[in-house]
MIFITOR-943973 format. One line per field, with one value per atom (N, C-alpha, C): residue number from 1; residue in one letter; atom name; x, y, z. Coordinates in steps of 0.1 Angstrom, whole numbers. Example, Ala and Ser with C-alpha at 12.3 -4.5 7.8 and 13.67 -1.06 7.14 Angstrom:
<sites>
i <- 1,1,1,2,2,2
aa <- A,A,A,S,S,S
at <- N,CA,C,N,CA,C
c1 <- 132,123,132,128,137,129
c2 <- -57,-45,-33,-22,-11,0
c3 <- 78,78,78,71,71,79
</sites>
This chain:
<sites>
i <- 1,1,1,2,2,2,3,3,3,4,4,4,5,5,5,6,6,6,7,7,7,8,8,8,9,9,9,10,10,10,11,11,11,12,12,12,13,13,13,14,14,14,15,15,15,16,16,16,17,17,17,18,18,18,19,19,19,20,20,20,21,21,21,22,22,22,23,23,23,24,24,24,25,25,25,26,26,26,27,27,27,28,28,28,29,29,29,30,30,30,31,31,31,32,32,32,33,33,33,34,34,34,35,35,35,36,36,36,37,37,37,38,38,38,39,39,39,40,40,40,41,41,41,42,42,42,43,43,43,44,44,44,45,45,45,46,46,46,47,47,47,48,48,48,49,49,49,50,50,50,51,51,51,52,52,52,53,53,53,54,54,54,55,55,55,56,56,56,57,57,57,58,58,58,59,59,59,60,60,60,61,61,61,62,62,62,63,63,63,64,64,64,65,65,65,66,66,66,67,67,67,68,68,68,69,69,69,70,70,70,71,71,71,72,72,72,73,73,73,74,74,74,75,75,75,76,76,76,77,77,77,78,78,78,79,79,79,80,80,80,81,81,81,82,82,82,83,83,83,84,84,84,85,85,85,86,86,86,87,87,87,88,88,88,89,89,89,90,90,90,91,91,91,92,92,92,93,93,93,94,94,94,95,95,95,96,96,96,97,97,97,98,98,98,99,99,99,100,100,100,101,101,101,102,102,102,103,103,103,104,104,104,105,105,105,106,106,106,107,107,107,108,108,108,109,109,109,110,110,110,111,111,111,112,112,112,113,113,113,114,114,114,115,115,115,116,116,116,117,117,117,118,118,118,119,119,119,120,120,120,121,121,121,122,122,122,123,123,123,124,124,124,125,125,125,126,126,126,127,127,127,128,128,128,129,129,129,130,130,130,131,131,131,132,132,132,133,133,133,134,134,134,135,135,135,136,136,136,137,137,137,138,138,138,139,139,139,140,140,140,141,141,141,142,142,142,143,143,143,144,144,144,145,145,145
aa <- M,M,M,S,S,S,A,A,A,S,S,S,P,P,P,R,R,R,P,P,P,S,S,S,T,T,T,A,A,A,E,E,E,E,E,E,L,L,L,R,R,R,G,G,G,A,A,A,G,G,G,L,L,L,R,R,R,V,V,V,T,T,T,A,A,A,A,A,A,R,R,R,V,V,V,A,A,A,L,L,L,L,L,L,E,E,E,T,T,T,V,V,V,R,R,R,D,D,D,G,G,G,D,D,D,H,H,H,L,L,L,G,G,G,A,A,A,E,E,E,A,A,A,I,I,I,A,A,A,S,S,S,G,G,G,V,V,V,R,R,R,D,D,D,R,R,R,V,V,V,G,G,G,H,H,H,I,I,I,S,S,S,L,L,L,Q,Q,Q,A,A,A,V,V,V,Y,Y,Y,E,E,E,A,A,A,L,L,L,H,H,H,A,A,A,L,L,L,T,T,T,A,A,A,A,A,A,G,G,G,L,L,L,V,V,V,R,R,R,R,R,R,I,I,I,E,E,E,P,P,P,A,A,A,G,G,G,H,H,H,P,P,P,A,A,A,R,R,R,Y,Y,Y,E,E,E,G,G,G,R,R,R,V,V,V,G,G,G,D,D,D,N,N,N,H,H,H,H,H,H,H,H,H,I,I,I,V,V,V,C,C,C,R,R,R,S,S,S,C,C,C,G,G,G,A,A,A,V,V,V,A,A,A,D,D,D,V,V,V,D,D,D,C,C,C,A,A,A,V,V,V,G,G,G,D,D,D,A,A,A,P,P,P,C,C,C,L,L,L,T,T,T,A,A,A,A,A,A,D,D,D,D,D,D,H,H,H,G,G,G,F,F,F,A,A,A,I,I,I,D,D,D,E,E,E,A,A,A,E,E,E,V,V,V,V,V,V,Y,Y,Y,W,W,W,G,G,G,L,L,L,C,C,C,P,P,P,G,G,G,C,C,C,S,S,S,T,T,T,G,G,G,R,R,R,S,S,S,S,S,S
at <- N,CA,C,N,CA,C,N,CA,C,N,CA,C,N,CA,C,N,CA,C,N,CA,C,N,CA,C,N,CA,C,N,CA,C,N,CA,C,N,CA,C,N,CA,C,N,CA,C,N,CA,C,N,CA,C,N,CA,C,N,CA,C,N,CA,C,N,CA,C,N,CA,C,N,CA,C,N,CA,C,N,CA,C,N,CA,C,N,CA,C,N,CA,C,N,CA,C,N,CA,C,N,CA,C,N,CA,C,N,CA,C,N,CA,C,N,CA,C,N,CA,C,N,CA,C,N,CA,C,N,CA,C,N,CA,C,N,CA,C,N,CA,C,N,CA,C,N,CA,C,N,CA,C,N,CA,C,N,CA,C,N,CA,C,N,CA,C,N,CA,C,N,CA,C,N,CA,C,N,CA,C,N,CA,C,N,CA,C,N,CA,C,N,CA,C,N,CA,C,N,CA,C,N,CA,C,N,CA,C,N,CA,C,N,CA,C,N,CA,C,N,CA,C,N,CA,C,N,CA,C,N,CA,C,N,CA,C,N,CA,C,N,CA,C,N,CA,C,N,CA,C,N,CA,C,N,CA,C,N,CA,C,N,CA,C,N,CA,C,N,CA,C,N,CA,C,N,CA,C,N,CA,C,N,CA,C,N,CA,C,N,CA,C,N,CA,C,N,CA,C,N,CA,C,N,CA,C,N,CA,C,N,CA,C,N,CA,C,N,CA,C,N,CA,C,N,CA,C,N,CA,C,N,CA,C,N,CA,C,N,CA,C,N,CA,C,N,CA,C,N,CA,C,N,CA,C,N,CA,C,N,CA,C,N,CA,C,N,CA,C,N,CA,C,N,CA,C,N,CA,C,N,CA,C,N,CA,C,N,CA,C,N,CA,C,N,CA,C,N,CA,C,N,CA,C,N,CA,C,N,CA,C,N,CA,C,N,CA,C,N,CA,C,N,CA,C,N,CA,C,N,CA,C,N,CA,C,N,CA,C,N,CA,C,N,CA,C,N,CA,C,N,CA,C,N,CA,C,N,CA,C,N,CA,C,N,CA,C,N,CA,C,N,CA,C,N,CA,C,N,CA,C,N,CA,C,N,CA,C,N,CA,C,N,CA,C,N,CA,C,N,CA,C,N,CA,C
c1 <- -91,-99,-89,-85,-78,-84,-79,-87,-84,-95,-92,-81,-74,-68,-74,-63,-70,-69,-82,-83,-70,-69,-57,-65,-55,-59,-67,-63,-72,-84,-85,-98,-104,-99,-109,-115,-108,-113,-124,-122,-133,-145,-142,-152,-161,-154,-162,-170,-168,-173,-162,-154,-140,-132,-130,-121,-110,-98,-87,-75,-67,-57,-47,-34,-20,-21,-27,-26,-35,-46,-57,-52,-44,-38,-28,-16,-7,-15,-23,-26,-35,-41,-50,-35,-24,-15,-9,-9,2,-7,-20,-30,-25,-27,-27,-14,-5,13,11,9,10,2,4,-2,-8,-22,-30,-24,-21,-15,-22,-13,-26,-23,-31,-33,-16,-10,6,13,12,22,19,3,0,4,4,5,19,28,46,47,37,39,34,25,20,31,37,50,61,63,75,71,59,52,51,44,40,44,52,58,44,47,37,22,18,2,1,-12,-17,-19,-20,-25,-39,-45,-62,-63,-54,-59,-59,-51,-51,-61,-67,-79,-91,-91,-100,-105,-89,-91,-96,-92,-89,-108,-115,-130,-133,-131,-139,-135,-122,-119,-129,-133,-137,-151,-158,-172,-173,-163,-166,-163,-158,-158,-144,-135,-121,-110,-111,-105,-114,-111,-116,-108,-117,-111,-115,-105,-107,-103,-109,-107,-106,-95,-98,-97,-104,-106,-92,-92,-79,-70,-72,-61,-63,-58,-62,-67,-76,-78,-64,-70,-59,-69,-60,-69,-61,-67,-64,-71,-65,-69,-79,-80,-89,-101,-109,-121,-132,-147,-155,-155,-146,-149,-152,-155,-158,-150,-136,-127,-125,-116,-116,-100,-95,-82,-80,-65,-61,-52,-53,-44,-38,-22,-15,-17,-20,-23,-11,3,13,20,22,26,16,5,-6,-5,0,4,-10,-15,-28,-23,-34,-30,-44,-46,-58,-64,-75,-76,-89,-89,-101,-112,-123,-137,-131,-137,-132,-142,-153,-164,-169,-162,-171,-173,-178,-182,-190,-184,-190,-200,-199,-207,-213,-207,-208,-221,-222,-236,-248,-248,-262,-261,-268,-267,-277,-277,-288,-305,-301,-313,-311,-317,-310,-319,-329,-338,-343,-343,-350,-339,-326,-316,-313,-311,-303,-291,-285,-269,-262,-250,-242,-230,-224,-210,-209,-201,-197,-181,-182,-168,-164,-153,-146,-134,-130,-116,-112,-99,-90,-83,-81,-65,-61,-46,-36,-20,-12,3,7,13,21,34,38,49,62,63,74,72,60,56,56,53,50,65,73,85,94,92,97,92,79,74,81,83,86,102,112,122,128
c2 <- 142,154,156,169,177,181,182,188,205,211,225,230,240,246,251,248,256,269,276,289,295,306,317,313,320,324,338,348,358,356,348,343,336,328,319,332,340,350,357,362,371,362,348,337,335,339,340,353,361,375,385,381,388,398,409,416,412,411,406,419,413,424,411,420,409,401,407,401,387,392,379,370,371,364,355,363,358,350,352,345,332,332,319,311,313,308,301,311,305,291,295,284,270,273,261,253,258,255,251,256,250,236,234,221,226,230,230,243,253,266,272,281,289,300,311,323,332,327,333,328,316,313,317,317,324,337,348,361,359,352,349,347,338,334,346,357,363,373,377,386,385,370,366,367,372,369,385,396,407,417,415,423,425,436,439,433,430,428,428,433,428,415,415,398,401,413,415,415,420,417,402,394,380,373,377,374,374,390,394,389,384,376,366,355,345,341,351,353,350,363,363,348,344,333,321,319,306,311,322,323,318,324,321,307,299,285,283,289,289,285,284,282,272,262,258,257,263,264,252,247,235,239,236,239,228,220,208,212,207,211,211,224,228,232,235,240,252,261,271,266,276,274,276,262,261,260,263,267,257,253,244,249,248,249,238,226,216,215,221,223,211,213,206,192,183,169,162,169,164,153,156,147,151,143,146,148,147,151,142,140,128,144,143,156,149,150,142,151,142,146,155,149,154,168,171,179,189,184,194,187,180,181,177,178,175,171,160,154,152,151,148,134,131,117,114,107,107,97,99,93,78,66,55,46,51,46,53,53,59,76,82,97,102,108,115,107,94,88,90,102,109,117,121,128,123,109,103,97,108,103,93,89,80,85,95,106,120,128,140,153,147,155,166,162,173,182,183,190,188,196,194,194,184,181,184,195,194,194,189,188,178,170,164,167,169,168,158,150,137,140,141,142,132,126,112,118,113,118,107,108,98,104,97,99,101,111,110,101,100,91,93,108,109,110,116,115,102,89,77,71,73,69,75,87,95,91,84,78,65,59,44,42,54,51,57
c3 <- -822,-817,-808,-806,-796,-786,-771,-762,-764,-761,-761,-753,-753,-745,-732,-721,-709,-708,-705,-705,-694,-698,-687,-676,-667,-656,-651,-663,-662,-669,-679,-684,-677,-666,-655,-649,-643,-631,-639,-650,-661,-662,-664,-664,-655,-642,-629,-623,-632,-630,-621,-619,-611,-619,-615,-622,-618,-630,-631,-627,-618,-612,-608,-611,-611,-597,-587,-575,-573,-581,-581,-591,-600,-609,-601,-594,-587,-577,-568,-560,-565,-574,-579,-583,-588,-594,-583,-572,-562,-552,-552,-546,-551,-569,-576,-576,-577,-574,-563,-551,-539,-533,-517,-515,-499,-502,-488,-482,-490,-482,-472,-463,-454,-459,-456,-458,-459,-452,-449,-456,-462,-473,-485,-488,-499,-501,-492,-493,-494,-492,-493,-507,-513,-527,-536,-533,-541,-543,-530,-528,-536,-537,-544,-562,-565,-579,-580,-578,-576,-570,-559,-550,-537,-531,-517,-518,-508,-509,-493,-488,-472,-472,-461,-456,-457,-452,-454,-470,-478,-494,-496,-494,-495,-490,-477,-473,-481,-485,-491,-508,-516,-526,-526,-515,-511,-508,-503,-500,-514,-523,-534,-547,-546,-553,-547,-534,-528,-532,-532,-536,-550,-559,-571,-577,-567,-567,-576,-576,-583,-572,-558,-548,-539,-531,-521,-509,-497,-483,-479,-469,-457,-448,-438,-421,-415,-412,-402,-390,-382,-366,-360,-355,-343,-351,-369,-375,-383,-386,-396,-412,-414,-428,-437,-448,-461,-471,-484,-491,-505,-516,-526,-540,-553,-563,-570,-563,-569,-562,-573,-568,-579,-574,-580,-581,-574,-577,-564,-552,-540,-534,-535,-528,-518,-508,-493,-490,-476,-471,-461,-458,-447,-443,-427,-420,-412,-411,-398,-384,-375,-360,-355,-359,-355,-360,-373,-380,-388,-392,-396,-410,-415,-432,-437,-448,-457,-470,-475,-486,-489,-503,-508,-511,-509,-512,-519,-529,-538,-530,-534,-531,-533,-526,-525,-532,-538,-546,-553,-566,-579,-575,-584,-582,-572,-561,-550,-544,-541,-533,-520,-513,-500,-499,-513,-516,-510,-513,-508,-495,-487,-474,-468,-457,-455,-453,-447,-446,-445,-456,-462,-454,-447,-440,-448,-462,-468,-476,-470,-477,-492,-498,-514,-511,-509,-504,-516,-520,-529,-524,-514,-512,-498,-496,-484,-480,-468,-464,-455,-459,-450,-447,-436,-431,-422,-431,-423,-417,-402,-394,-390,-391,-386,-387,-389,-388,-403,-406,-419,-419,-430,-429,-420,-424,-417,-400,-395,-381,-375,-385,-382,-378,-386,-388,-374,-373,-359,-347,-345,-334,-333,-340,-341,-335,-338,-337,-322
</sites>
């Protein structure tokens, strides 16, 4: 039995109830092709694909895609927001204290163990955010030499 083909970016936008535009398609594909990109880098990637787009239009599209669950926004303390296309699996991140590099970290114990709080105070928890901090290999090598 073969897996069904992945829907096109335009089909995903429609499925999320969003209007399909060249800019939104380019933006979603730029986020998915990138690695925890900031808004400026996303804008540059969109411009490479479709031409001019304002930074304001990028922010508006990112807001819509984030609200629709197609993009995830992360904002490590002291750093600007970054966006990624890996959504729906409650993974975590590790951030370099020196250069700000961000990498994905899968949950250490099975599926989303972090959603079981010791005391949920009556909240219906649907997401947990864990950020690990340290030095990336490049920065830790640079400090030891």
